Structure formats: structure tokens, C-alpha cells
LUMBAZA-94265 format. One record per residue (C-alpha): y, x, z. Coordinates in steps of 0.1 Angstrom, whole numbers, plus 2048, in hexadecimal, padded with zeros to 3 digits. Last residue first. Layout:
YXZ/...
END
This chain:
8022112D7/7EC1F92E9/7E11ED30B/7ED1CB318/8031C6336/7F61A934A/7EA1BF368/80C1CF36B/81D1AD36A/80719F385/80C1BE39C/8311BB398/8301963A0/81C19C3C0/8351B73CA/8541A23C6/8531923E8/84C1B33F8/8691C33E5/8811A83F0/8751AA414/8791D0416/8821D243B/8611C3446/85D1DE461/83D1E9450/8501ED42F/869204440/84E218450/83B21D42F/85B22841D/863240439/84024D439/841254414/863266417/85627B433/83728441F/84D28D402/8622A5417/8422B4426/8352BB402/8552CE3FB/8502E241B/82C2EA411/8382F43EF/85130C3FD/8743003FA/88F3113E4/8902F43CA/8972DB3E6/8B42EF3F4/8C22F53D1/8C12D03C9/8D42C83EA/8EF2E33E2/8F32D83BE/8F62B33C7/90F2BB3E2/9242CF3C9/9232B63AD/9292963C1/90F2843D5/90F2623C4/91626D3A0/90028B3A4/8E32753AE/8E726038F/8EA27E378/8CA28D388/8B726C383/8C126C35E/8B829135A/89628A36A/88F26E351/89C282333/88429F33A/8912B9321/8842D7334/86F2D2352/87B2E5370/8632FF37D/84A307398/83D2E3399/8402DF3BE/8612F23C1/86F2DF3A3/8652BE3B3/8752C93D3/8962CD3C0/8932AA3B3/88C29D3D6/8AA2B03E4/8C02A13C9/8B327E3D2/8BC2843F6/8DE2913EC/8E52723D9/8D925D3F6/8F127140D/90E2693F6/9052443F5/90824441A/8ED242434/8F922D452/8D721F459/8BD22A440/8BB214422/89E1FC424/8B21DC41E/8B21E33F9/8CD1E23DE/8E61EF3F7/9061DA3FD/9281D73EC/91A1BD3D4/92F1C93B7/9191E63AC/8F91D33AF/8F41C438D/9061E037B/8F11FC389/8D01E938A/8D11E3365/8D61BF358/8F41C8342/8F31ED33C/8FF20A352/916227349/90424135D/91A25E368/92227C353/91E2A2356/8F92AB356/8ED28934C/8F828C328/8E72AE322/8C72A4334/8C528631E/8CF26532C/8B824732B/8BF22F30F/8D422F2EF/8F52252FF/8F1240318/8E223E33B/8E824E35D/8CF247379/8DC22A38E/8EA2293B1/8EC2083C3/8E52193E4/8C02153E7/8BB2183C2/8C323D3C4/8A52433DA/88E2333C0/89A24C3A6/8912683BE/86F2583C2/86825E39D/87128339F/85C2863BF/83E2753AE/83F28E391/8412AB3A9/82429D3BD/80F29E39D/8192C3397/80F2CA3BC/7EA2C43B3/7D72BE3D3/7D52983CB/7D727B3E3/7FD2803E8/8022783C3/7F32563C6/80924C3E4/8282593D1/81F2443B3/8192263C8/83C22B3D8/84B22F3B6/83A20E3AA/8471FA3C8/86920A3C6/86D1FF3A1/8601DC3A7/8791D63C3/8951E63AE/88F1CF390/8AD1D3379/8991DA359/8A31FF358/89720437C/8761F1374/87120A357/876227370/85B218386/843212369/84723635F/841241383/82222C384/81423C364/81D25F370/80C25A391/7ED24A381/7EA26836A/7EC280388/7D326B39D/7BB26B380/7B829137D/797295390/788275382/789250381/798242361/7BC23A35A/7BD22233D/7CA206353/7EA21935B/7EE224338/7EC20032B/8061F6344/81D212337/816206314/81F1E231A/83E1EC32F/84A203313/8451E82F9/85B1D030E/8751EB314/87B1F32F0/89B2072F4/8912262DF/88C23A2FE/87621F30C/86021F2ED/85D2452EF/852242314/83922830B/82B23F2EF/82625A309/816244323/7FF23430A/7F42562FE/7F0264321/7DA24732B/7C124F310/7BD2382F2/7A421D2F5/77E2172F5/77923D2F4/75C2472DD/7682682CF/7772552B1/78B2412CA/7982612D9/7A02702B7/7B42512AD/7C72512CD/7D02762C9/7DB26F2A5/7F22542B3/80126B2CD/8062872B4/81827129B/82D2612B7/8382842C2/84228E29F/85827029E/8662752C1/8742982BA/88C29E2D7/87B2BC2E7/8712A7305/85F28F2EE/8502AD2DB/8432BB2FC/83029A303/82329B2E0/8152BE2E4/8022B4303/7F52942F3/7EA2A82D4/7D72C02EB/7C62A42FE/7BB2942DD/7AD2B52D0/79A2B82F1/78B2962EC/78129C2C8/7702BE2CC/7652C32A7/7622E82AE/7772F1291/78F2D529B/7922E52BE/79A3062AE/7B52F8298/7C42E42B5/7C63042CA/7D73172AE/7F22FC2AA/7F72FA2CF/7FA31F2D2/8143202B6/82B3032C1/83030E2E5/84532D2DD/85A3192C5/8612FF2E0/86A3162FD/8762F9312/869307332/84F2EC336/8452F0312/83F315317/82930D334/8152F3321/81130B303/80232631A/7E930D328/7E02FF306/7DA3232FA/7C2328317/7AF30830E/7AE3112E9/79F3332F1/786323309/77A30C2ED/77B3262D2/7653422DF/76A3632CB/75E3762E9/77D38D2E9/79236E2E3/78435D302/78D37B318/7AF380309/7B735B30E/7AB35C332/7C3379338/7E0366329/7D734733C/7D635A35D/7F8369356/80734734E/7F833836D/807353382/82A34C373/826327378/81B32639C/8223013A2/7FF2F73AD/7F52E638D/80030637B/7ED31C393/7CE306392/7CE30736C/7D232D36C/7B6331385/79F31D370/7A8331351/7A2351363/78034536F/77733A34C/77F35D33F/76736A35A/74D350351/74F35A32C/74B37E335/72C37834B/72F38C36B/72A370384/73D34F382/72B3413A1/7323603B5/75735D3AC/75833A3B9/7493463DA/76635E3DD/77E3423E5/79332C3D0/7B131E3E3/7AF2FC3F3/7A92D83E8/7942E33CB/79D2D83A8/7892BC398/7652B139B/7612AA376/7732C7366/7672DF381/7432D437E/7442D9359/7542FB35B/73C307376/71D2FB363/72930B342/71B32C34C/6F731F34F/6E3334367/6FE332380/709351392/6FD3543B5/7073463D7/7023203D0/70930C3EF/7292FB3E3/7192F13C2/6FB2E33D3/7102CF3EB/7242C13CE/7042B63BD/6F72A53DC/7182923DF/7172873BB/6F327C3BE/6FA2673DC/7182573CB/7022463B1/70225538E/71023E373/73324C375/728268370/70526E362/71028E350/71C29F36F/6FD294382/6E72A4367/6FB2C436A/6F62C438F/6D02BE38A/6CE2DC373/6DD2F138F/6C42E53A7/6A62EB390/6913023A6/6842E53BB/68C2C43AB/6AE2B63B4/6AD2923C0/6A026F3B7/68F27C397/68B25A386/6AE24D38E/6BD26F385/6AB26F364/6B824C35C/6DB257363/6D727634D/6C9261331/6E6249333/700264335/6F427A318/7082692FD/72826C312/72729230E/7282902E8/74A2A02E1/73C2BD2CE/7472D72E7/73C2C3305/71A2B92F8/7132DD2ED/71E2EB30F/7082D2322/6EA2D830B/6D82F1321/6DE2DE341/6D32BC332/6B42CC323/6AA2DD343/6AC2BC354/6962AB33A/67C2C733B/6792C2360/67729C35B/65929E344/64E27C335/66826233D/68827733B/67528E324/673274309/69826C309/6A129130A/68A2992EC/69A27C2D9/6BC2892E2/6B42AC2D6/6A329F2B6/6C12892AD/6D92A62B3/6C52BE29E/6E02C3283/6F92C329F/6E62DF2B0/6E72F5291/70C2ED28A/7142F52AE/7003162AA/71432028B/73531629C/72C3282BC/72734A2AC/74535A2BC/7373542DF/7333382F8/71D3232E2/7073422DD/6FC341301/6F031C2FE/6DD3202DD/6BD3302EA/6BB316306/6C12F92EE/6A73062D5/68D30B2F1/6942E82FD/6902DC2D9/66D2EB2D6/6612DF2F8/66D2BC2F1/65A2BB2CF/63B2C92DF/63C2AD2FA/6422932DF/6252A02CA/60D29E2E8/61927B2F0/61626F2CC/5F327C2C4/5DF25C2CA/5DD2562A4/5EA2322A6/60B23D2B3/60F257298/60623D27D/62122628B/63924328A/62F24A266/63A22625D/65B22B270/66224C25E/65B23D23C/676222242/68D23B253/68D251234/67C27223D/68B293244/6872B823C/6A02D3243/6A72F5233/6BD2E7217/6B62C2216/6922BC20F/68729720F/66528C21B/64F27020E/6592761EA/6362831E1/6452A41D7/6562A71F8/63529F20A/6242BB1F6/6402D31FF/63C2CA223/6172D1220/61E2F3212/6372FC22D/6212EF249/60530623E/5EE2FD25B/5FA2E1272/6082E3295/6222C8292/63B2D62AB/63D2FC2A3/6392F927D/64F2DB27A/66A2EB28F/66A30B27B/66B2F725A/68A2E6266/68B2C2271/6982A0267/6AE286278/69627D294/675290295/6552822A4/64F270282/647292273/62528F285/61C27126F/62328524F/6122A425B/5F1293263/5F427E243/5F829E22E/5D92AD23E/5C528E238/5D028E213/5EB275209/5E725A1EF/5E223E209/604246219/6162411F8/60721E1F4/60D217219/63321D214/6372021FA/61E1EB20C/6331EC22B/6511E1218/63F1C320B/6361B61E9/6391D71D7/6161E71DC/6061C51D4/6161C51B1/6311AB1AE/6291861A6/62B17B1CA/64E18A1CE/6521941F2/64A18C216/6451A5231/6691B0233/66F1A5257/6501B5266/6531D6253/6791D925A/6781D8280/6781BB298/6991C12AB/6AE1D6294/6A21C5274/6A41A4286/6C91A928E/6D21B326A/6BF19525D/6D117E276/6F318C26C/6EB187247/6E216324E/6BD15924F/6A414323C/6AC145217/6BF164220/69D174223/69E17D1FE/6BA195205/6A31A821C/6881AC202/6A21B71E8/6B01D1201/68D1DE208/6861E11E2/6A81F31DD/6A320C1F9/6C6212207/6B7221227/6AC1FE233/6C1200253/6DF20B23E/6DC1ED226/6D81D4243/6F51E3257/70B1E2239/7021BD233/7091B5258/72C1C6256/7341B4236/72C192243/74C18124E/76419823C/75319221A/733199207/72C17B1F1/7121601F1/71A1431DA/6F71391D3/6DE1441EF/6BE1501DE/6CE1601BF/6EE1681D2/6DA17E1EA/6CC1921CD/6EF19B1C0/6FE1A01E2/6E21B71ED/6E51CC1CD/70A1CF1D1/7061DA1F5/6EE1F51EB/7042001CE/7242031E3/7421EF1D6/73D1D31F1/7451ED20C/7681F31FD/7701CE1FD/7611C921F/7761E522F/76020223B/7571FE260/73520F25C/72F22723F/72521821D/70221B20F/6F82301F1/6D82231E0/6B82361E9/6B22561D5/6A32581B3/69A27B1A8/69C27F182/68429C17A/6812AC158/65E2B814F/65B2D4136/63E2E5147/6292CE15C/62C2C2180/62729D17C/642298197/63C2831B6/64325F1BE/63E25719A/65024817C/64A257159/65E257139/64B26711D/65926F0FA/6432700DB/64F27B0B8/63E29D0BB/61C28E0C3/6012A90CA/6122BC0E5/62229E0F5/60128C0F5/5EE2A8106/6092AE121/60C289128/5E628512B/5E22A3143/600298159/5F327415B/5D027F165/5DE296180/5F627C18D/5DE260190/5EB2521B1/60F25C1AA/61224E186/62322D18D/63122616A/62A23A14A/64522F131/63B23C10E/65723F0F6/64D2400D1/6592500B0/63925009C/62626C08A/60B26E0A4/60A2510BD/5E923F0B3/5D625E0AA/5E126F0C9/5D72500DD/5B52500CD/5B02740D6/5B926C0FA/59E2510FA/58326D0F3/56425F0E3/5722570C1/55624C0A9/54123B0C4/55F22A0D4/56821B0B2/54520B0B0/54E1F10CA/5671F70E6/58520D0EF/59F1F40E7/5C31FC0DC/5DF1E50E5/5F72010ED/5F61F7112/5D01F7111/5CE219102/5E722511D/5D0217138/5B2227127/5C4249128/5CB24514D/5A8239157/59A25C15A/5B3265175/5A724B18D/5AB226196/5C421D17B/5D11FB186/5F420918F/5F721C16E/61020315F/61520F13B/634203128/63720A103/6592120F3/6622140CF/67D22F0CE/6A32280CE/6A422A0F4/6B9210106/69C1FB111/68B21A11E/6A7221136/6A61FE144/6801FF147/681221158/69C215171/6871F717A/66820C17F/67A226195/68B20C1AB/68C21E1CD/66F20A1DB/6572261DF/6672481E3/67525B1C6/66E26A1A4/678261181/665278169/673282148/65D29212C/66B295109/68F29D112/6A52900F5/6AE271108/6BA285126/6DE27A124/6D2256125/6BD25E144/6DD26C154/6F024C14C/6D523715B/6D724C17B/6FC24617D/6FA221176/6DF21C190/6EF2011A6/6E51E0198/6D01D417B/6CF1AE17A/6B019B182/69418B16D/68B1A9158/67B1A6136/65C1BC136/65C1DA11F/6421D5104/61C1D8107/60F1DF0E4/5FA1C40D5/5DE1D20BF/5D81BE09E/5C319E0A1/59E1A409D/58F1A307A/57A18806C/59016E07C/58514C06F/56214E07F/5701590A1/58913D0A1/56E124099/55912F0B6/57712D0CE/57D1090C1/5591000C7/55C10C0EB/57A0F60F0/56A0D80DF/54C0DB0F7/52B0E90EC/5100CF0E5/4FB0BD100/4D70B9108/4DE0C712A/4C60E512E/4B80E910B/4D70DE0F8/4EF0F110E/4D911010D/4D710F0E7/4FD10B0E2/5031280FB/4EC1400E9/4FD1370C8/51F13C0D6/51515E0E5/5081680C3/52A1610B3/53B1780CC/5211930C5/5281910A0/54D1930A6/54C1B30BA/56F1C10B3/5791C30D7/58F1A40D3/5701910C6/55B19C0E4/5761900FC/57A16F0EA/5551680EB/553171110/57015A117/55D13E105/53E14411A/55314413A/563123130/541114127/532118149/50E110142/502135141/50E13D164/4FF15F16C/500168148/525161146/52C176165/518194157/528190135/54B190145/5431B0158/5371C1139/5551B4124/56E1C113D/58F1B1136/5AC1B711F/5C31D6120/5DE1C410D/5DF1A7125/5D718311A/5B118811F/5B9194142/5C917314C/5AC15F13E/593176150/5A5171170/5A514B16B/58014C166/57B160186/591147199/57C12A18C/55D13D196/56A1421B9/57611E1BD/5531121B2/5431291CC/55B11C1E6/5510F71DF/52C0FF1DE/52D111200/5400F420F/5260DA204/5080F120B/5140FA22E/5180D723C/4F80CC228/4E20E423B/4DC109241/4ED116261/51012625A/51214C25D/512153238/53113D232/53814E211/5201651FF/52D1881FE/54D19C205/5651841F3/58918D1FA/58B1A11D9/5891801C6/5AC1761D3/5BB1991CD/5AE1991AA/5BC1761A5/5DF1821B0/5DF1A019A/5D318D17C/5ED172181/60818C183/5FD19B162/5F917A151/61A16A15A/61614E140/620131157/5FC124157/5EF146162/60914817E/5FE12618B/5D9130188/5E014F19C/5F313C1B7/5D61241BB/5BE1411BE/5D51521D6/5D71341ED/5B112E1EC/5A91521F4/5C2153211/5B113421F/58F14421C/59B166229/5A815824A/5C9167257/5DD151240/5CF133251/5E313E270/5CF13C28F/5CB1222AB/5A71182A5/5A50F42AE/58A0E02C0/5800BC2C2/5860992CE/59D0A22EC/5AF0BF2DD/59E0DF2EA/5AD1002DF/59B1202D3/5B513C2CF/5C41382F1/5B6158301/5AC1722E8/58816F2D9/56717A2E8/567165307/5741472F4/5551482DD/53E1472FB/550129309/5501172E7/52B11D2E4/52610E307/53A0F02FD/5250EB2DE/5060EC2F3/5140D1308/51B0BC2EA/4F80C32DA/4E50B92FA/4CF09F2E8/4C70B62CB/4D80B02A9/4C50A028C/4DC09D26E/4E70C226E/4E70D728D/5050EE28D/51A0DE272/5120BC27E/51B0C62A1/53D0D3295/5440B4282/53C09E2A0/5520B32B7/5700AE29F/5820CB28F/5A70CE298/5BC0E127F/5CB104280/5AE11426E/5970F925F/57E11024E/58412726C/57710D284/55710A270/55313026F/559133294/53E11A29C/52612C286/52D14D298/52A13C2BA/50812F2AF/4FB14F29F/5021662BC/5221762C8/54517C2BA/5481A12B8/56C1AD2B0/5701C7295/58E1DD299/5AA1DA280/5C71DF298/5D01BA296/5AC1B32A1/5901AC288/578190284/55D190269/544175261/52C181245/53B17A222/559166219/55C15C23E/576176249/58F175265/5AE18B26D/5C018D28E/
END
């Protein structure tokens, strides 16, 4: 709240609304409390103020009643009772009388220190608080007279100080105003002396001497006294100086701080030294004045600095320049030369001069007219102007001043410290906190501060000054929590009022706008990240939006970047406050959401065609607006919100932004409860984006909707999205799926891609290859990159399974290029992992490591907290092949923990557990190996994908060999290659199961079937390996792990028996192969139930602990 007593009592709310206080007594009571704001005022003193020396008998009770009435009109808790009196719980700074006294003291201090311009500004602000006679609401009496007299004396003293400061400035003071004040107080000798000095400086010596004579007579008549020595000294000085002192030109002010971060712009101004009119333009607080002073200081011409801040209108511009040049427009000279511009021409003609016109924006027309006239008449004159908008005259060269560059996040501290914004912060911070440097402990916070403040130099300086009270981390946090305007509300007391706070900087520009410009500026705050002209016209609803935008660009409130318009965040937040105050915000938010829903719905079909890159770029440019529209619609229009989610699904997926919609989608589901009528499909897409946040009930309802749909979906990507999240169906695809896809060519290609994937996962490799080829043709015909890349990946995977390395290389390369064009980071990571796995089997581990690491980087860039499980798994396998078992264990454990819930999670978990099982075999831990293989088998049996069962079958074959002391063959370098395993037995290593158990003469586990020989175990393993081929539809070329297991089985069974068993397995139908695995799983479960695997059971807890302790990494 704000309170005023320097005039009639005034009380205003934080919003500026006047608050009525009541009748005369409560008003007087409030004035007395305000005079002592924040302090307790005794009851006796309050009664004296109300009733004087003769209070009525019930004065105390009357006072209580007045307090009650006052409390009813003020916010609760403002008027406090403290036993012997009352206290007004307000900040004295919110009361004009206390503000006045503080400013008057500060002005006098600045005057004494010789800071005349700053003193004048402070004292003008102090005197401007007076609205009339002070304490007008107090009852007459001694209480009022004493305080009134004191305040009047303070006011007069401040007025005298202001005159003193103005007399020291080139433009001087107003003689007329000073004469009025001196005549009103004829006995104040200081005022009379100041009037004499002002008249003398104006060339009116005779009038100055006459003032002295009048004052001498008045003092003699009224007081019987002579003039004081000070006044007599002024009289003597006037007598001795027949002519006024020569004009004093305002020089460039010496700067108190170093010049940081504008070297490039300063160089450009130096290169423009022959340009006669140069205007530095930019938003408030970008450092235009400081840059102009630095540039002028390096110019060979004699420079004169003109601050136009105090020029109230265009007519005052020439007079301000006259004052800066030390030329007065008073006395008889003004009669001979009526036009001040003519006097300026006379003063500047024939001289080499540089005129610095600072802060022109509020008198832009007057400045432009004067500059044009002076430049035409004065060939040796050069003008350097600073303004928030151009002067707009022929021959003007503009030097736009943008905010200082800020470093991107996560840049190393040494690199971040080299950015101009950070350098400025560090320089100003060291001034208030000696020894401050930007280093590893604070670089991130400093970067956040500079970025939050848009790189605005003034804002950065204000923030650095707060290091007196806060750390850099605390400043960054407070900027985020409390906002920049609140935190940066204190600045240099000697600066112009418009530069003392960040809010004042923006408000100065706001006040210069027309009502139409203000309307558009506040409505632009509804946009996030800028807007196109089309969006501005449709959402903001103003006439001539293009013209008004151009005006706002000229005034440096809006930046034009190609065909987009944006505001700096600082200006945007200010305009957002104005929008909230206007009452238009909800209407604008609704219009904004409608516009961007329309854009999303128009874009969606194009994202599945050849023009998808152009439309992706367009939507990416509007990403901030699209998300802002969604956030508002979730709360304000749920139907629009669901339509937005559905329309943007393909955009989010292709651009790798799907996770960004999750929170809004989940909130929308909570608010909606269930599918709104007519928006069932949109509800499904919303559920898909809310996973895993969406409760199970929503997922079940969405599944039911998808199963019940008997028509093509309105949004083609709905089917693809649901399929990727819900996973493959448990049975064959029926005609209902074809109905969902409809006749859309992208959907038809998608159907072929889906059938191809299911065929490959189901072991029908040849059919899958045909479907992928047809899908590729369909997507290529459309020019659609995402589907094309997916089909290419499928063909490359099949070629890689067969060992056709050259044939696989080209489609993977093209697929990666297409995904990179789209910016699809997650899909690119998947492709790299697929190619790396083939490179491992091909025998090129170095290239595989590079692909895996790049995949991990892309995944993290896409927002994953860690690399995908496939990356850990692949790198672990390479570490194992190189003999680093400890690193392999760490990576396999990381892969197991990185497995997320989803349709393909069981397959990834199967492969991770199988890898851990094989590693346990190599480490001589049969119990741990069998436990992991059994878990892998259990995981694979829960998925309909036979390719996952194949991987588990191959792992379980290795576990079968352990039952009879058999060991997969190895070489001196690690697991055997396919070539070494095909004809040799395993050599064994110290500590491996083969050597540790070979001499025991008994099985490694008590679970071996009764009477089963080692040969039978070998045949059993061979059968499992053959069944894996049947399940997968092909053998996997170059699989060293399978080759090692095959070599071990061949050693136990013999070559012919191995071949026969393997052939039987490979010839099985997939249901027969699955039955074999089911039987194996039941046998393992039965054996465990009978307690036959005591050793394994005892080791299970240790196995689980070691898996849990394995750390993720690469």
C-alpha cells in the first residue's frame, strides 16, 4: 500500500486503487500514525493530536472507536495495539513524508559531494511528492503547527538545495520560478543570493544588483539587520564580474566502471566515424549511453553530451542542447535571436564538433528535426544519437544494440567466463564482493542469471549488485521463484529514475506507446517464443497489426527475425502483467489455443508426406506456443486440449518431444475422468502420451476403445502410436486392423511395416522381408522419411542376421541420414544400436563401440537419464570378448536395470539375463548361471515374440551343458568364434566351470535327470539350438556365444549326434519348439521344487545382490 500526507490524506492499494478511510477523526488518527510509521505512538500523544490541550472526558474511548473504524477500512493487521499505544505496521518507505525526508537527505549529500546532476534529479523527485499543504487532515492546534512548520522548513531547504544543484549545471535553473520562490520568502537570504547568481549567469547583472538592494532594505526594515556575509560575498562577485563567465560546455562524464562486452560494436562505431548521423538503437538497459560515451571519447572532434531525459516535449530539445553547450536563452540575446535552433547553428557552424544526443525516444520528432537542420547548416558537425527507436531521417546509419551474448547451459566454466554477459557480471560482482570470480562452483548459477535476464547489461549489473546480500546460486533461485522485477528493484541512487530498477527501464518505453501500440504489446504476451504475422493478426484482434508491429520493432520492444516477431523475456513479463491487469487474458488465451489447434490440425497430414521437414520446422518454431496452448487448454478447454494432443502426436514423435507432453496429458486425464463423447480416439492418444503416469483404468479403457473401433482412425498416426506402446498382439492380425488403417496410403504402408515386424519377431524372415520391401516402396512414394527409415532398418536387420554385411550397410546408412534430417534422436539411437550389434558379429568391435557410444549420447540428448539397455548390453558383450569380465558384469547389470516397462521389455530383459548367465559360466559360477538362464526363459515365455524365445533357448542350451561338466568352447582370447567352435572343443581356463569340475567325476548340479549321460546332455543342447533356429526363422551369423555353446554340445554328443539333434530342432514347427522350451522350463521348476538344486538355491540370494550392485555405465 502507498500513503500520502504531503497534501490531503491519500491511501492507495497495491493495484493503485484509492481506499476510503472514513471521516475527519479516523483520517487525523491515520495521519498521526503515518508520521510515526512502524513505531508505537502513545495514547496520550494521539489524544493531544486529536483534541489539543482540553480533551473531552471520554477521549480514550473515542480514540478506541476511531481505531475500530480505521481498522475496518484498512487490511487486517495494519493497525496494531501495543499496550501503551498503537502502531501502524507499514514500511516507512511507503509513506510519502518519510520518502521525502530520505530523498532530501540524499540530495543534500550528493550536492555536497559535487554530483550536481544526480542531486538535482533526487531533489526533484523529493519535491514532486508534495501535492499541497502537508498534514491537511490534522485538526488545528499546536500538534499540527509544530509538525507543519518542520516539514515546510524541510521543503524550502530542499528547494534551495535543488536551485544550488541546478546553478552548477550548464542549463542552469529557472529564473522565473526562483524569483517566485524568493518573493514568497523575502527573508531567506540563501534564496535571494541564488536569485542574484542566476540573474548574473543569464547576463542580467543590473537585475541581480537590484535584488541585493531590495533584500538589504527588507532585512533592515523587518529585522533591523544587515545582509549576511554570504549574501554580501555574492553581491561583491556580481560587482567584480561585469560580464558573465564564458559558456561551459557539458563534457563527456568520466565513467566509474570498466567498459565490458561491447568491443565489436565499439569497433563498428569507429569504422563509422565519417558517417555524420549515427543512431545506436536497442531496448532499454542494453548500454546505449555507455557505448556512445566510449565511442565519443575516441573521436577526434570536440564532443558535447546532451541528456534529453528531462526534455518534456519536442520544443525543449533545442533548449536542452543550448544548455549542454553552455549557451543561455535569456536576457536581451533572446530578443535578437528568437529561434534557439538558429543560435545553435551560429554556435556550431565552422567548427569540428561531435554532438551526442542521448535518450531521444520520447522526443523523437523534435530530435530528428533539430539533427536534420544542424547537419544541413554545419558541415563540420557529426551527431551520435541513442534511442529506443530510429530518428528516421535520410542519411541516418543505425547501429542496433542487442543484449550481450550468453553461454549455452553446461558449457565448461572457463568457456562460459569468456562470454560478454558473464564477463560483465563477474566485473560488477567483484566490485561489491572483492575476489569474486566465475569458477566451477558458481559458473552454472551465473549462466542461469545471465540467461534469465536476456543478457541485458543493466539487469546483469543490478543482479551483480545483489551479491552484497546473496550468493550467485541464491540470486538465480530468486529470479526463478520471485521474478526479475521484484529482485532487481534497487539500483544506483544517482542514476536517472528510468535506470534505477529493471521495471523502470521497461516502463519508460511503455509510457511512450500509443493506446493502440499498448493494446498489441500486452496481447503479444500471450505468445511464447515469438509469433508470425498471421498468428498475431488472428489472435490479437487489432487493426493494422503489421503497421503496429513495425512501430513496436522501431521502438525496440519487439524484435523481427525473418517472418517472426518476439519480445525479450524481460519485456514479455512486463507486458504479461499489463495483460493480466487488462481483463483480456482469458479471451486471448482461448483465441491463442484455437489458432494453434488449427495450425496443428493443418500440419498433421503434411507430416506424413514429402513436405514433412518444412512442416516440422514450422511446428518446431511454434513449439513454445503449442505447449502454452496445451497447458492453458488442459485447465480452460479440455476438448481443445485433447484435440491438440491428438493432432500433435506425430509432431512430438518425429521431433523426439513425446515426453514433454506427458505431464499435461496426465493432468488432462485426471480432469476429464473418461473419454468425452465424440473424442474417444483423441482420448486414446492422450492415454498413450500419459504413460506411465496414467492410472491403469485409463489404459484399459483406451485398449477397449481401440478394440471396438470399426472405422479408419481420424488421425493416421494413432494406430502406429498405440501399436508401439501396447506392443504386438498375442494372435494374428485380423480384418479389424485393416479397417482401422483404412485407405490412407501412409496407413497402408504402415500396415505393411507392422506385418513385417511381426513376421520377423515371429520367425517368418522371408515374409517379413517382403513386407518391409513393400512398405519401403509405399513410404518412398509418399516421400515420408520416418516410415522409410523404419522399413530400411527392418531390411538391414534381416541382412545382418544372415551375415550379408555389405547389403546391410547401405540401408542403415540411409536410415540414419533420414532420421537425422528429422531430428529423431531416439530412433537414431535405436538404429545405431542395431548396426553396432551387427558390427560385433561381423568382427569390427571398434566400429561397434563408436556406434554404441554415439547411441548413448543421442539418448541422453533426447532426455534419457542413462543410455538404453541395448547400449549397455552391447558394450558389455564387447568388454567380455576382450577379456574384461568385471567391466562386462557392470555393463550387463546396468542393462538389466535400464530395461523399462513396455511391449518389448521382456525381450530386452531376456537378452540381459542371458548375457549375465553366460558371464557367470565364464566366471565359474554354475548356480548363478542357471538361475539367470532360468529367469531369462521365464521372461521370454511371457512374450508372444518367438525371437525372444529363441534367445532364451540358446542361453538355456548353455545351462544344460553345465549339468554334465560340459563347457562351451573358448579360445585364448575369450569365447570362441563360430569358426573356432565348429571343429574344436573348449580349451578351458583356470577358474572356468570346465576345468573346475572336470576332475570331480560328478555332475555340476544335482538336478541332472537320472541316468542321463553327457552325450544325451549334448544332444539336448543341440536340440535347443536347433529349436532356436526354428523359432527365429534363421541362424544368426557371427554369433560367438551360440558358436561357443554349439562347440561344447558337439564335444559331449559327438559330431553326428549333434548334427542330427540340431536338425530335428531346426525342423520343428514354432509351436513344437515352444513346447520343448515349456518342457525345459517345467523340468527346471520341478527340480527346484524338489530341493535338488541346493547349491543354486543357496547362491540365489548372492546372485541377486551382485546384480543389484552392478553400476550403470559404458
